[in-house]
mmCIF file of the N, C-alpha and C atoms, coordinates in Angstrom:
data_MODEL
# 
_entry.id   MODEL 
# 
loop_
_atom_site.group_PDB 
_atom_site.id 
_atom_site.type_symbol 
_atom_site.label_atom_id 
_atom_site.label_alt_id 
_atom_site.label_comp_id 
_atom_site.label_asym_id 
_atom_site.label_entity_id 
_atom_site.label_seq_id 
_atom_site.pdbx_PDB_ins_code 
_atom_site.Cartn_x 
_atom_site.Cartn_y 
_atom_site.Cartn_z 
_atom_site.occupancy 
_atom_site.B_iso_or_equiv 
_atom_site.pdbx_formal_charge 
_atom_site.auth_seq_id 
_atom_site.auth_comp_id 
_atom_site.auth_asym_id 
_atom_site.auth_atom_id 
_atom_site.pdbx_PDB_model_num 
ATOM 1   N N  . UNK A 1 1  ? 0.810  -1.152 0.016   1.00 0.00 ? 1  UNK A N  1 
ATOM 2   C CA . UNK A 1 1  ? -0.021 0.166  0.131   1.00 0.00 ? 1  UNK A CA 1 
ATOM 3   C C  . UNK A 1 1  ? 0.995  1.275  0.073   1.00 0.00 ? 1  UNK A C  1 
ATOM 4   N N  . UNK A 1 2  ? 0.729  2.159  -0.944  1.00 0.00 ? 2  UNK A N  1 
ATOM 5   C CA . UNK A 1 2  ? 1.601  3.490  -1.043  1.00 0.00 ? 2  UNK A CA 1 
ATOM 6   C C  . UNK A 1 2  ? 0.883  4.347  -0.139  1.00 0.00 ? 2  UNK A C  1 
ATOM 7   N N  . UNK A 1 3  ? 2.038  5.015  0.697   1.00 0.00 ? 3  UNK A N  1 
ATOM 8   C CA . UNK A 1 3  ? 1.575  5.791  1.563   1.00 0.00 ? 3  UNK A CA 1 
ATOM 9   C C  . UNK A 1 3  ? 1.669  7.434  0.964   1.00 0.00 ? 3  UNK A C  1 
ATOM 10  N N  . UNK A 1 4  ? 0.683  8.158  1.253   1.00 0.00 ? 4  UNK A N  1 
ATOM 11  C CA . UNK A 1 4  ? 0.765  9.464  0.747   1.00 0.00 ? 4  UNK A CA 1 
ATOM 12  C C  . UNK A 1 4  ? 1.838  10.409 1.498   1.00 0.00 ? 4  UNK A C  1 
ATOM 13  N N  . UNK A 1 5  ? 2.347  11.439 0.901   1.00 0.00 ? 5  UNK A N  1 
ATOM 14  C CA . UNK A 1 5  ? 3.362  12.203 1.315   1.00 0.00 ? 5  UNK A CA 1 
ATOM 15  C C  . UNK A 1 5  ? 2.677  12.981 2.434   1.00 0.00 ? 5  UNK A C  1 
ATOM 16  N N  . UNK A 1 6  ? 3.462  13.169 3.718   1.00 0.00 ? 6  UNK A N  1 
ATOM 17  C CA . UNK A 1 6  ? 3.049  14.086 4.768   1.00 0.00 ? 6  UNK A CA 1 
ATOM 18  C C  . UNK A 1 6  ? 2.718  15.460 4.284   1.00 0.00 ? 6  UNK A C  1 
ATOM 19  N N  . UNK A 1 7  ? 1.716  16.151 4.589   1.00 0.00 ? 7  UNK A N  1 
ATOM 20  C CA . UNK A 1 7  ? 1.435  17.539 4.090   1.00 0.00 ? 7  UNK A CA 1 
ATOM 21  C C  . UNK A 1 7  ? 2.838  18.470 4.612   1.00 0.00 ? 7  UNK A C  1 
ATOM 22  N N  . UNK A 1 8  ? 3.118  18.291 5.678   1.00 0.00 ? 8  UNK A N  1 
ATOM 23  C CA . UNK A 1 8  ? 4.350  19.065 6.335   1.00 0.00 ? 8  UNK A CA 1 
ATOM 24  C C  . UNK A 1 8  ? 5.498  18.841 5.434   1.00 0.00 ? 8  UNK A C  1 
ATOM 25  N N  . UNK A 1 9  ? 5.823  17.675 5.024   1.00 0.00 ? 9  UNK A N  1 
ATOM 26  C CA . UNK A 1 9  ? 7.109  17.527 4.091   1.00 0.00 ? 9  UNK A CA 1 
ATOM 27  C C  . UNK A 1 9  ? 6.869  18.262 2.744   1.00 0.00 ? 9  UNK A C  1 
ATOM 28  N N  . UNK A 1 10 ? 5.540  17.979 2.309   1.00 0.00 ? 10 UNK A N  1 
ATOM 29  C CA . UNK A 1 10 ? 5.153  18.394 0.968   1.00 0.00 ? 10 UNK A CA 1 
ATOM 30  C C  . UNK A 1 10 ? 5.355  20.040 1.086   1.00 0.00 ? 10 UNK A C  1 
ATOM 31  N N  . UNK A 1 11 ? 4.961  20.624 2.049   1.00 0.00 ? 11 UNK A N  1 
ATOM 32  C CA . UNK A 1 11 ? 4.988  22.149 2.141   1.00 0.00 ? 11 UNK A CA 1 
ATOM 33  C C  . UNK A 1 11 ? 6.462  22.502 2.247   1.00 0.00 ? 11 UNK A C  1 
ATOM 34  N N  . UNK A 1 12 ? 7.210  21.773 3.208   1.00 0.00 ? 12 UNK A N  1 
ATOM 35  C CA . UNK A 1 12 ? 8.748  22.063 3.263   1.00 0.00 ? 12 UNK A CA 1 
ATOM 36  C C  . UNK A 1 12 ? 9.316  21.916 1.805   1.00 0.00 ? 12 UNK A C  1 
ATOM 37  N N  . UNK A 1 13 ? 9.239  20.777 1.134   1.00 0.00 ? 13 UNK A N  1 
ATOM 38  C CA . UNK A 1 13 ? 9.790  20.692 -0.181  1.00 0.00 ? 13 UNK A CA 1 
ATOM 39  C C  . UNK A 1 13 ? 9.412  21.923 -1.201  1.00 0.00 ? 13 UNK A C  1 
ATOM 40  N N  . UNK A 1 14 ? 8.148  22.190 -1.009  1.00 0.00 ? 14 UNK A N  1 
ATOM 41  C CA . UNK A 1 14 ? 7.575  23.129 -1.860  1.00 0.00 ? 14 UNK A CA 1 
ATOM 42  C C  . UNK A 1 14 ? 8.321  24.493 -1.463  1.00 0.00 ? 14 UNK A C  1 
ATOM 43  N N  . UNK A 1 15 ? 8.416  24.712 -0.258  1.00 0.00 ? 15 UNK A N  1 
ATOM 44  C CA . UNK A 1 15 ? 9.088  26.065 0.142   1.00 0.00 ? 15 UNK A CA 1 
ATOM 45  C C  . UNK A 1 15 ? 10.651 26.202 -0.342  1.00 0.00 ? 15 UNK A C  1 
ATOM 46  N N  . UNK A 1 16 ? 11.289 24.908 -0.102  1.00 0.00 ? 16 UNK A N  1 
ATOM 47  C CA . UNK A 1 16 ? 12.687 24.902 -0.527  1.00 0.00 ? 16 UNK A CA 1 
ATOM 48  C C  . UNK A 1 16 ? 12.850 25.063 -2.120  1.00 0.00 ? 16 UNK A C  1 
ATOM 49  N N  . UNK A 1 17 ? 11.766 24.573 -2.922  1.00 0.00 ? 17 UNK A N  1 
ATOM 50  C CA . UNK A 1 17 ? 11.870 24.505 -4.364  1.00 0.00 ? 17 UNK A CA 1 
ATOM 51  C C  . UNK A 1 17 ? 11.662 26.297 -4.684  1.00 0.00 ? 17 UNK A C  1 
ATOM 52  N N  . UNK A 1 18 ? 10.732 26.843 -3.806  1.00 0.00 ? 18 UNK A N  1 
ATOM 53  C CA . UNK A 1 18 ? 10.322 28.409 -4.110  1.00 0.00 ? 18 UNK A CA 1 
ATOM 54  C C  . UNK A 1 18 ? 11.521 29.075 -3.835  1.00 0.00 ? 18 UNK A C  1 
ATOM 55  N N  . UNK A 1 19 ? 12.518 28.949 -2.688  1.00 0.00 ? 19 UNK A N  1 
ATOM 56  C CA . UNK A 1 19 ? 13.441 29.618 -2.449  1.00 0.00 ? 19 UNK A CA 1 
ATOM 57  C C  . UNK A 1 19 ? 14.654 29.591 -3.347  1.00 0.00 ? 19 UNK A C  1 
ATOM 58  N N  . UNK A 1 20 ? 14.725 28.522 -3.804  1.00 0.00 ? 20 UNK A N  1 
ATOM 59  C CA . UNK A 1 20 ? 15.879 27.970 -4.842  1.00 0.00 ? 20 UNK A CA 1 
ATOM 60  C C  . UNK A 1 20 ? 15.533 28.830 -6.073  1.00 0.00 ? 20 UNK A C  1 
ATOM 61  N N  . UNK A 1 21 ? 14.208 28.673 -6.475  1.00 0.00 ? 21 UNK A N  1 
ATOM 62  C CA . UNK A 1 21 ? 13.803 29.725 -7.722  1.00 0.00 ? 21 UNK A CA 1 
ATOM 63  C C  . UNK A 1 21 ? 14.073 31.114 -7.577  1.00 0.00 ? 21 UNK A C  1 
ATOM 64  N N  . UNK A 1 22 ? 13.802 31.565 -6.297  1.00 0.00 ? 22 UNK A N  1 
ATOM 65  C CA . UNK A 1 22 ? 13.729 33.015 -6.115  1.00 0.00 ? 22 UNK A CA 1 
ATOM 66  C C  . UNK A 1 22 ? 15.279 33.486 -6.048  1.00 0.00 ? 22 UNK A C  1 
ATOM 67  N N  . UNK A 1 23 ? 16.059 32.578 -5.469  1.00 0.00 ? 23 UNK A N  1 
ATOM 68  C CA . UNK A 1 23 ? 17.772 32.866 -5.620  1.00 0.00 ? 23 UNK A CA 1 
ATOM 69  C C  . UNK A 1 23 ? 18.214 32.821 -6.782  1.00 0.00 ? 23 UNK A C  1 
ATOM 70  N N  . UNK A 1 24 ? 17.598 32.131 -7.739  1.00 0.00 ? 24 UNK A N  1 
ATOM 71  C CA . UNK A 1 24 ? 18.025 31.925 -9.072  1.00 0.00 ? 24 UNK A CA 1 
ATOM 72  C C  . UNK A 1 24 ? 17.650 33.237 -9.832  1.00 0.00 ? 24 UNK A C  1 
ATOM 73  N N  . UNK A 1 25 ? 16.619 33.843 -9.470  1.00 0.00 ? 25 UNK A N  1 
ATOM 74  C CA . UNK A 1 25 ? 16.256 35.240 -9.989  1.00 0.00 ? 25 UNK A CA 1 
ATOM 75  C C  . UNK A 1 25 ? 17.045 36.316 -9.450  1.00 0.00 ? 25 UNK A C  1 
ATOM 76  N N  . UNK A 1 26 ? 17.520 36.205 -8.371  1.00 0.00 ? 26 UNK A N  1 
ATOM 77  C CA . UNK A 1 26 ? 18.467 37.228 -7.673  1.00 0.00 ? 26 UNK A CA 1 
ATOM 78  C C  . UNK A 1 26 ? 19.653 37.135 -8.438  1.00 0.00 ? 26 UNK A C  1 
ATOM 79  N N  . UNK A 1 27 ? 20.167 35.848 -8.585  1.00 0.00 ? 27 UNK A N  1 
ATOM 80  C CA . UNK A 1 27 ? 21.429 35.714 -9.210  1.00 0.00 ? 27 UNK A CA 1 
ATOM 81  C C  . UNK A 1 27 ? 21.416 36.315 -10.763 1.00 0.00 ? 27 UNK A C  1 
ATOM 82  N N  . UNK A 1 28 ? 20.157 35.911 -11.286 1.00 0.00 ? 28 UNK A N  1 
ATOM 83  C CA . UNK A 1 28 ? 20.039 36.467 -12.842 1.00 0.00 ? 28 UNK A CA 1 
ATOM 84  C C  . UNK A 1 28 ? 19.960 37.911 -13.041 1.00 0.00 ? 28 UNK A C  1 
ATOM 85  N N  . UNK A 1 29 ? 19.431 38.659 -11.916 1.00 0.00 ? 29 UNK A N  1 
ATOM 86  C CA . UNK A 1 29 ? 19.365 39.894 -12.058 1.00 0.00 ? 29 UNK A CA 1 
ATOM 87  C C  . UNK A 1 29 ? 20.556 40.526 -11.742 1.00 0.00 ? 29 UNK A C  1 
ATOM 88  N N  . UNK A 1 30 ? 21.376 39.953 -10.864 1.00 0.00 ? 30 UNK A N  1 
ATOM 89  C CA . UNK A 1 30 ? 22.590 40.566 -10.632 1.00 0.00 ? 30 UNK A CA 1 
ATOM 90  C C  . UNK A 1 30 ? 23.608 40.290 -11.926 1.00 0.00 ? 30 UNK A C  1 
ATOM 91  N N  . UNK A 1 31 ? 23.367 39.375 -12.621 1.00 0.00 ? 31 UNK A N  1 
ATOM 92  C CA . UNK A 1 31 ? 24.116 39.072 -13.928 1.00 0.00 ? 31 UNK A CA 1 
ATOM 93  C C  . UNK A 1 31 ? 23.634 40.431 -15.068 1.00 0.00 ? 31 UNK A C  1 
ATOM 94  N N  . UNK A 1 32 ? 22.442 40.657 -15.074 1.00 0.00 ? 32 UNK A N  1 
ATOM 95  C CA . UNK A 1 32 ? 22.162 41.649 -15.976 1.00 0.00 ? 32 UNK A CA 1 
ATOM 96  C C  . UNK A 1 32 ? 22.545 43.076 -15.403 1.00 0.00 ? 32 UNK A C  1 
ATOM 97  N N  . UNK A 1 33 ? 22.447 43.188 -14.163 1.00 0.00 ? 33 UNK A N  1 
ATOM 98  C CA . UNK A 1 33 ? 23.146 44.445 -13.398 1.00 0.00 ? 33 UNK A CA 1 
ATOM 99  C C  . UNK A 1 33 ? 24.457 44.696 -13.637 1.00 0.00 ? 33 UNK A C  1 
ATOM 100 N N  . UNK A 1 34 ? 25.255 43.611 -13.645 1.00 0.00 ? 34 UNK A N  1 
ATOM 101 C CA . UNK A 1 34 ? 26.818 43.764 -13.458 1.00 0.00 ? 34 UNK A CA 1 
ATOM 102 C C  . UNK A 1 34 ? 27.000 44.113 -14.905 1.00 0.00 ? 34 UNK A C  1 
ATOM 103 N N  . UNK A 1 35 ? 26.257 43.881 -16.033 1.00 0.00 ? 35 UNK A N  1 
ATOM 104 C CA . UNK A 1 35 ? 26.583 44.280 -17.288 1.00 0.00 ? 35 UNK A CA 1 
ATOM 105 C C  . UNK A 1 35 ? 26.652 45.868 -17.653 1.00 0.00 ? 35 UNK A C  1 
ATOM 106 N N  . UNK A 1 36 ? 26.106 46.518 -16.882 1.00 0.00 ? 36 UNK A N  1 
ATOM 107 C CA . UNK A 1 36 ? 25.926 47.932 -16.735 1.00 0.00 ? 36 UNK A CA 1 
ATOM 108 C C  . UNK A 1 36 ? 26.792 48.714 -15.927 1.00 0.00 ? 36 UNK A C  1 
ATOM 109 N N  . UNK A 1 37 ? 27.621 47.985 -14.925 1.00 0.00 ? 37 UNK A N  1 
ATOM 110 C CA . UNK A 1 37 ? 28.422 48.672 -14.021 1.00 0.00 ? 37 UNK A CA 1 
ATOM 111 C C  . UNK A 1 37 ? 30.144 48.630 -14.473 1.00 0.00 ? 37 UNK A C  1 
ATOM 112 N N  . UNK A 1 38 ? 30.779 49.468 -14.110 1.00 0.00 ? 38 UNK A N  1 
ATOM 113 C CA . UNK A 1 38 ? 32.015 49.515 -14.417 1.00 0.00 ? 38 UNK A CA 1 
ATOM 114 C C  . UNK A 1 38 ? 32.816 48.530 -13.658 1.00 0.00 ? 38 UNK A C  1 
ATOM 115 N N  . UNK A 1 39 ? 33.603 47.589 -14.598 1.00 0.00 ? 39 UNK A N  1 
ATOM 116 C CA . UNK A 1 39 ? 34.301 46.559 -14.031 1.00 0.00 ? 39 UNK A CA 1 
ATOM 117 C C  . UNK A 1 39 ? 35.238 47.072 -12.822 1.00 0.00 ? 39 UNK A C  1 
ATOM 118 N N  . UNK A 1 40 ? 35.245 46.435 -11.686 1.00 0.00 ? 40 UNK A N  1 
ATOM 119 C CA . UNK A 1 40 ? 36.178 46.755 -10.759 1.00 0.00 ? 40 UNK A CA 1 
ATOM 120 C C  . UNK A 1 40 ? 35.663 47.815 -9.805  1.00 0.00 ? 40 UNK A C  1 
ATOM 121 N N  . UNK A 1 41 ? 34.594 48.348 -10.061 1.00 0.00 ? 41 UNK A N  1 
ATOM 122 C CA . UNK A 1 41 ? 33.931 49.447 -9.212  1.00 0.00 ? 41 UNK A CA 1 
ATOM 123 C C  . UNK A 1 41 ? 33.376 48.894 -7.969  1.00 0.00 ? 41 UNK A C  1 
ATOM 124 N N  . UNK A 1 42 ? 33.090 49.633 -6.890  1.00 0.00 ? 42 UNK A N  1 
ATOM 125 C CA . UNK A 1 42 ? 32.748 49.012 -5.780  1.00 0.00 ? 42 UNK A CA 1 
ATOM 126 C C  . UNK A 1 42 ? 31.241 48.531 -5.747  1.00 0.00 ? 42 UNK A C  1 
ATOM 127 N N  . UNK A 1 43 ? 30.421 49.131 -6.649  1.00 0.00 ? 43 UNK A N  1 
ATOM 128 C CA . UNK A 1 43 ? 29.190 48.486 -6.964  1.00 0.00 ? 43 UNK A CA 1 
ATOM 129 C C  . UNK A 1 43 ? 29.233 47.145 -7.741  1.00 0.00 ? 43 UNK A C  1 
ATOM 130 N N  . UNK A 1 44 ? 30.061 47.156 -8.702  1.00 0.00 ? 44 UNK A N  1 
ATOM 131 C CA . UNK A 1 44 ? 30.255 45.905 -9.279  1.00 0.00 ? 44 UNK A CA 1 
ATOM 132 C C  . UNK A 1 44 ? 30.809 44.690 -8.423  1.00 0.00 ? 44 UNK A C  1 
ATOM 133 N N  . UNK A 1 45 ? 31.615 44.958 -7.601  1.00 0.00 ? 45 UNK A N  1 
ATOM 134 C CA . UNK A 1 45 ? 32.043 44.042 -6.494  1.00 0.00 ? 45 UNK A CA 1 
ATOM 135 C C  . UNK A 1 45 ? 31.058 43.649 -5.553  1.00 0.00 ? 45 UNK A C  1 
ATOM 136 N N  . UNK A 1 46 ? 30.176 44.474 -5.061  1.00 0.00 ? 46 UNK A N  1 
ATOM 137 C CA . UNK A 1 46 ? 28.944 44.331 -4.332  1.00 0.00 ? 46 UNK A CA 1 
ATOM 138 C C  . UNK A 1 46 ? 27.977 43.354 -5.118  1.00 0.00 ? 46 UNK A C  1 
ATOM 139 N N  . UNK A 1 47 ? 27.756 43.610 -6.334  1.00 0.00 ? 47 UNK A N  1 
ATOM 140 C CA . UNK A 1 47 ? 26.800 42.794 -7.258  1.00 0.00 ? 47 UNK A CA 1 
ATOM 141 C C  . UNK A 1 47 ? 27.196 41.381 -7.346  1.00 0.00 ? 47 UNK A C  1 
ATOM 142 N N  . UNK A 1 48 ? 28.489 41.266 -7.565  1.00 0.00 ? 48 UNK A N  1 
ATOM 143 C CA . UNK A 1 48 ? 29.191 39.936 -7.667  1.00 0.00 ? 48 UNK A CA 1 
ATOM 144 C C  . UNK A 1 48 ? 29.162 39.305 -6.487  1.00 0.00 ? 48 UNK A C  1 
ATOM 145 N N  . UNK A 1 49 ? 29.399 39.880 -5.283  1.00 0.00 ? 49 UNK A N  1 
ATOM 146 C CA . UNK A 1 49 ? 29.185 39.347 -4.033  1.00 0.00 ? 49 UNK A CA 1 
ATOM 147 C C  . UNK A 1 49 ? 27.896 38.871 -3.653  1.00 0.00 ? 49 UNK A C  1 
ATOM 148 N N  . UNK A 1 50 ? 26.672 39.537 -3.986  1.00 0.00 ? 50 UNK A N  1 
ATOM 149 C CA . UNK A 1 50 ? 25.362 39.206 -3.676  1.00 0.00 ? 50 UNK A CA 1 
ATOM 150 C C  . UNK A 1 50 ? 25.020 37.854 -4.638  1.00 0.00 ? 50 UNK A C  1 
ATOM 151 N N  . UNK A 1 51 ? 25.745 38.098 -5.883  1.00 0.00 ? 51 UNK A N  1 
ATOM 152 C CA . UNK A 1 51 ? 25.573 37.036 -6.767  1.00 0.00 ? 51 UNK A CA 1 
ATOM 153 C C  . UNK A 1 51 ? 26.055 35.601 -6.169  1.00 0.00 ? 51 UNK A C  1 
ATOM 154 N N  . UNK A 1 52 ? 27.236 35.625 -5.780  1.00 0.00 ? 52 UNK A N  1 
ATOM 155 C CA . UNK A 1 52 ? 27.959 34.453 -5.264  1.00 0.00 ? 52 UNK A CA 1 
ATOM 156 C C  . UNK A 1 52 ? 27.172 33.823 -4.096  1.00 0.00 ? 52 UNK A C  1 
ATOM 157 N N  . UNK A 1 53 ? 26.694 34.798 -3.253  1.00 0.00 ? 53 UNK A N  1 
ATOM 158 C CA . UNK A 1 53 ? 25.954 34.347 -1.971  1.00 0.00 ? 53 UNK A CA 1 
ATOM 159 C C  . UNK A 1 53 ? 24.714 33.680 -2.503  1.00 0.00 ? 53 UNK A C  1 
ATOM 160 N N  . UNK A 1 54 ? 24.035 34.369 -3.353  1.00 0.00 ? 54 UNK A N  1 
ATOM 161 C CA . UNK A 1 54 ? 22.692 33.818 -3.941  1.00 0.00 ? 54 UNK A CA 1 
ATOM 162 C C  . UNK A 1 54 ? 22.687 32.398 -4.402  1.00 0.00 ? 54 UNK A C  1 
ATOM 163 N N  . UNK A 1 55 ? 24.009 32.212 -5.123  1.00 0.00 ? 55 UNK A N  1 
ATOM 164 C CA . UNK A 1 55 ? 24.217 30.964 -5.966  1.00 0.00 ? 55 UNK A CA 1 
ATOM 165 C C  . UNK A 1 55 ? 24.619 29.921 -5.012  1.00 0.00 ? 55 UNK A C  1 
ATOM 166 N N  . UNK A 1 56 ? 25.312 30.250 -3.914  1.00 0.00 ? 56 UNK A N  1 
ATOM 167 C CA . UNK A 1 56 ? 25.757 29.216 -2.992  1.00 0.00 ? 56 UNK A CA 1 
ATOM 168 C C  . UNK A 1 56 ? 24.553 28.804 -2.217  1.00 0.00 ? 56 UNK A C  1 
ATOM 169 N N  . UNK A 1 57 ? 23.830 29.901 -1.690  1.00 0.00 ? 57 UNK A N  1 
ATOM 170 C CA . UNK A 1 57 ? 22.583 29.265 -1.004  1.00 0.00 ? 57 UNK A CA 1 
ATOM 171 C C  . UNK A 1 57 ? 21.607 28.489 -1.653  1.00 0.00 ? 57 UNK A C  1 
ATOM 172 N N  . UNK A 1 58 ? 21.528 29.025 -3.033  1.00 0.00 ? 58 UNK A N  1 
ATOM 173 C CA . UNK A 1 58 ? 20.656 27.863 -4.055  1.00 0.00 ? 58 UNK A CA 1 
ATOM 174 C C  . UNK A 1 58 ? 21.167 26.675 -3.888  1.00 0.00 ? 58 UNK A C  1 
ATOM 175 N N  . UNK A 1 59 ? 22.375 26.580 -4.268  1.00 0.00 ? 59 UNK A N  1 
ATOM 176 C CA . UNK A 1 59 ? 23.039 25.277 -4.461  1.00 0.00 ? 59 UNK A CA 1 
ATOM 177 C C  . UNK A 1 59 ? 22.857 24.282 -3.169  1.00 0.00 ? 59 UNK A C  1 
ATOM 178 N N  . UNK A 1 60 ? 23.169 25.039 -1.975  1.00 0.00 ? 60 UNK A N  1 
ATOM 179 C CA . UNK A 1 60 ? 23.060 24.438 -0.661  1.00 0.00 ? 60 UNK A CA 1 
ATOM 180 C C  . UNK A 1 60 ? 21.487 23.869 -0.308  1.00 0.00 ? 60 UNK A C  1 
ATOM 181 N N  . UNK A 1 61 ? 20.625 24.909 -0.775  1.00 0.00 ? 61 UNK A N  1 
ATOM 182 C CA . UNK A 1 61 ? 19.170 24.535 -0.617  1.00 0.00 ? 61 UNK A CA 1 
ATOM 183 C C  . UNK A 1 61 ? 18.705 23.412 -1.367  1.00 0.00 ? 61 UNK A C  1 
ATOM 184 N N  . UNK A 1 62 ? 19.303 23.409 -2.771  1.00 0.00 ? 62 UNK A N  1 
ATOM 185 C CA . UNK A 1 62 ? 18.969 22.388 -3.751  1.00 0.00 ? 62 UNK A CA 1 
ATOM 186 C C  . UNK A 1 62 ? 19.436 20.943 -3.268  1.00 0.00 ? 62 UNK A C  1 
ATOM 187 N N  . UNK A 1 63 ? 20.603 21.023 -2.694  1.00 0.00 ? 63 UNK A N  1 
ATOM 188 C CA . UNK A 1 63 ? 21.149 19.628 -2.141  1.00 0.00 ? 63 UNK A CA 1 
ATOM 189 C C  . UNK A 1 63 ? 20.323 19.293 -0.971  1.00 0.00 ? 63 UNK A C  1 
ATOM 190 N N  . UNK A 1 64 ? 19.838 20.109 -0.174  1.00 0.00 ? 64 UNK A N  1 
ATOM 191 C CA . UNK A 1 64 ? 19.222 19.638 1.024   1.00 0.00 ? 64 UNK A CA 1 
ATOM 192 C C  . UNK A 1 64 ? 17.693 19.256 0.434   1.00 0.00 ? 64 UNK A C  1 
ATOM 193 N N  . UNK A 1 65 ? 17.244 19.756 -0.615  1.00 0.00 ? 65 UNK A N  1 
ATOM 194 C CA . UNK A 1 65 ? 15.951 19.410 -1.137  1.00 0.00 ? 65 UNK A CA 1 
ATOM 195 C C  . UNK A 1 65 ? 16.006 18.078 -1.651  1.00 0.00 ? 65 UNK A C  1 
ATOM 196 N N  . UNK A 1 66 ? 17.006 17.745 -2.205  1.00 0.00 ? 66 UNK A N  1 
ATOM 197 C CA . UNK A 1 66 ? 17.189 16.347 -2.871  1.00 0.00 ? 66 UNK A CA 1 
ATOM 198 C C  . UNK A 1 66 ? 17.427 15.360 -1.707  1.00 0.00 ? 66 UNK A C  1 
ATOM 199 N N  . UNK A 1 67 ? 18.245 15.619 -0.678  1.00 0.00 ? 67 UNK A N  1 
ATOM 200 C CA . UNK A 1 67 ? 18.489 14.793 0.499   1.00 0.00 ? 67 UNK A CA 1 
ATOM 201 C C  . UNK A 1 67 ? 16.970 14.253 1.107   1.00 0.00 ? 67 UNK A C  1 
ATOM 202 N N  . UNK A 1 68 ? 16.145 15.407 1.213   1.00 0.00 ? 68 UNK A N  1 
ATOM 203 C CA . UNK A 1 68 ? 14.794 15.257 1.683   1.00 0.00 ? 68 UNK A CA 1 
ATOM 204 C C  . UNK A 1 68 ? 14.023 14.175 0.787   1.00 0.00 ? 68 UNK A C  1 
ATOM 205 N N  . UNK A 1 69 ? 13.999 14.506 -0.495  1.00 0.00 ? 69 UNK A N  1 
ATOM 206 C CA . UNK A 1 69 ? 13.472 13.578 -1.549  1.00 0.00 ? 69 UNK A CA 1 
ATOM 207 C C  . UNK A 1 69 ? 13.912 12.268 -1.385  1.00 0.00 ? 69 UNK A C  1 
ATOM 208 N N  . UNK A 1 70 ? 15.280 11.875 -1.277  1.00 0.00 ? 70 UNK A N  1 
ATOM 209 C CA . UNK A 1 70 ? 15.956 10.604 -1.103  1.00 0.00 ? 70 UNK A CA 1 
ATOM 210 C C  . UNK A 1 70 ? 15.483 9.807  0.200   1.00 0.00 ? 70 UNK A C  1 
ATOM 211 N N  . UNK A 1 71 ? 15.537 10.727 1.294   1.00 0.00 ? 71 UNK A N  1 
ATOM 212 C CA . UNK A 1 71 ? 15.159 10.357 2.500   1.00 0.00 ? 71 UNK A CA 1 
ATOM 213 C C  . UNK A 1 71 ? 13.506 9.797  2.380   1.00 0.00 ? 71 UNK A C  1 
ATOM 214 N N  . UNK A 1 72 ? 12.679 10.507 1.792   1.00 0.00 ? 72 UNK A N  1 
ATOM 215 C CA . UNK A 1 72 ? 11.353 10.146 1.734   1.00 0.00 ? 72 UNK A CA 1 
ATOM 216 C C  . UNK A 1 72 ? 11.196 8.747  0.769   1.00 0.00 ? 72 UNK A C  1 
ATOM 217 N N  . UNK A 1 73 ? 11.841 8.898  -0.146  1.00 0.00 ? 73 UNK A N  1 
ATOM 218 C CA . UNK A 1 73 ? 11.839 7.647  -0.995  1.00 0.00 ? 73 UNK A CA 1 
ATOM 219 C C  . UNK A 1 73 ? 12.377 6.312  -0.240  1.00 0.00 ? 73 UNK A C  1 
ATOM 220 N N  . UNK A 1 74 ? 13.270 6.483  0.465   1.00 0.00 ? 74 UNK A N  1 
ATOM 221 C CA . UNK A 1 74 ? 13.968 5.348  1.322   1.00 0.00 ? 74 UNK A CA 1 
ATOM 222 C C  . UNK A 1 74 ? 12.753 4.865  2.354   1.00 0.00 ? 74 UNK A C  1 
ATOM 223 N N  . UNK A 1 75 ? 12.194 5.802  2.978   1.00 0.00 ? 75 UNK A N  1 
ATOM 224 C CA . UNK A 1 75 ? 11.132 5.546  3.963   1.00 0.00 ? 75 UNK A CA 1 
ATOM 225 C C  . UNK A 1 75 ? 9.940  5.032  3.349   1.00 0.00 ? 75 UNK A C  1 
ATOM 226 N N  . UNK A 1 76 ? 9.685  5.322  2.207   1.00 0.00 ? 76 UNK A N  1 
ATOM 227 C CA . UNK A 1 76 ? 8.394  4.376  1.449   1.00 0.00 ? 76 UNK A CA 1 
ATOM 228 C C  . UNK A 1 76 ? 8.764  3.185  1.122   1.00 0.00 ? 76 UNK A C  1 
ATOM 229 N N  . UNK A 1 77 ? 10.110 2.949  0.541   1.00 0.00 ? 77 UNK A N  1 
ATOM 230 C CA . UNK A 1 77 ? 10.414 1.621  0.387   1.00 0.00 ? 77 UNK A CA 1 
ATOM 231 C C  . UNK A 1 77 ? 10.545 0.708  1.394   1.00 0.00 ? 77 UNK A C  1 
ATOM 232 N N  . UNK A 1 78 ? 10.948 1.290  2.517   1.00 0.00 ? 78 UNK A N  1 
ATOM 233 C CA . UNK A 1 78 ? 10.788 0.482  3.691   1.00 0.00 ? 78 UNK A CA 1 
ATOM 234 C C  . UNK A 1 78 ? 9.666  -0.006 4.194   1.00 0.00 ? 78 UNK A C  1 
ATOM 235 N N  . UNK A 1 79 ? 8.589  0.861  4.153   1.00 0.00 ? 79 UNK A N  1 
ATOM 236 C CA . UNK A 1 79 ? 7.178  0.577  4.430   1.00 0.00 ? 79 UNK A CA 1 
ATOM 237 C C  . UNK A 1 79 ? 6.565  -0.445 3.582   1.00 0.00 ? 79 UNK A C  1 
ATOM 238 N N  . UNK A 1 80 ? 6.981  -0.274 2.187   1.00 0.00 ? 80 UNK A N  1 
ATOM 239 C CA . UNK A 1 80 ? 6.445  -1.292 1.213   1.00 0.00 ? 80 UNK A CA 1 
ATOM 240 C C  . UNK A 1 80 ? 7.246  -2.569 1.377   1.00 0.00 ? 80 UNK A C  1 
ATOM 241 N N  . UNK A 1 81 ? 8.342  -2.813 1.807   1.00 0.00 ? 81 UNK A N  1 
ATOM 242 C CA . UNK A 1 81 ? 8.871  -4.011 2.239   1.00 0.00 ? 81 UNK A CA 1 
ATOM 243 C C  . UNK A 1 81 ? 8.274  -4.707 3.503   1.00 0.00 ? 81 UNK A C  1 
ATOM 244 N N  . UNK A 1 82 ? 8.102  -3.884 4.464   1.00 0.00 ? 82 UNK A N  1 
ATOM 245 C CA . UNK A 1 82 ? 7.377  -4.488 5.526   1.00 0.00 ? 82 UNK A CA 1 
ATOM 246 C C  . UNK A 1 82 ? 6.062  -4.725 5.354   1.00 0.00 ? 82 UNK A C  1 
# 
């Protein structure tokens, strides 16, 4: 018997995916903005830093999202075997 996903887990997974998508938008906007800034300027350096942080956070959250999905799959398989 297949077990449905816990609504709290579903919400958490959805929120993680939304955060990753929003961070991707921030990163993309930084790319567009940096095209209009003088290379090496203080503003350009700040935009590059923001983009780097957004990408790093998105990567970390995406990895966590995948771990949660893998954990969920393992639990369902264990239930099916039992």
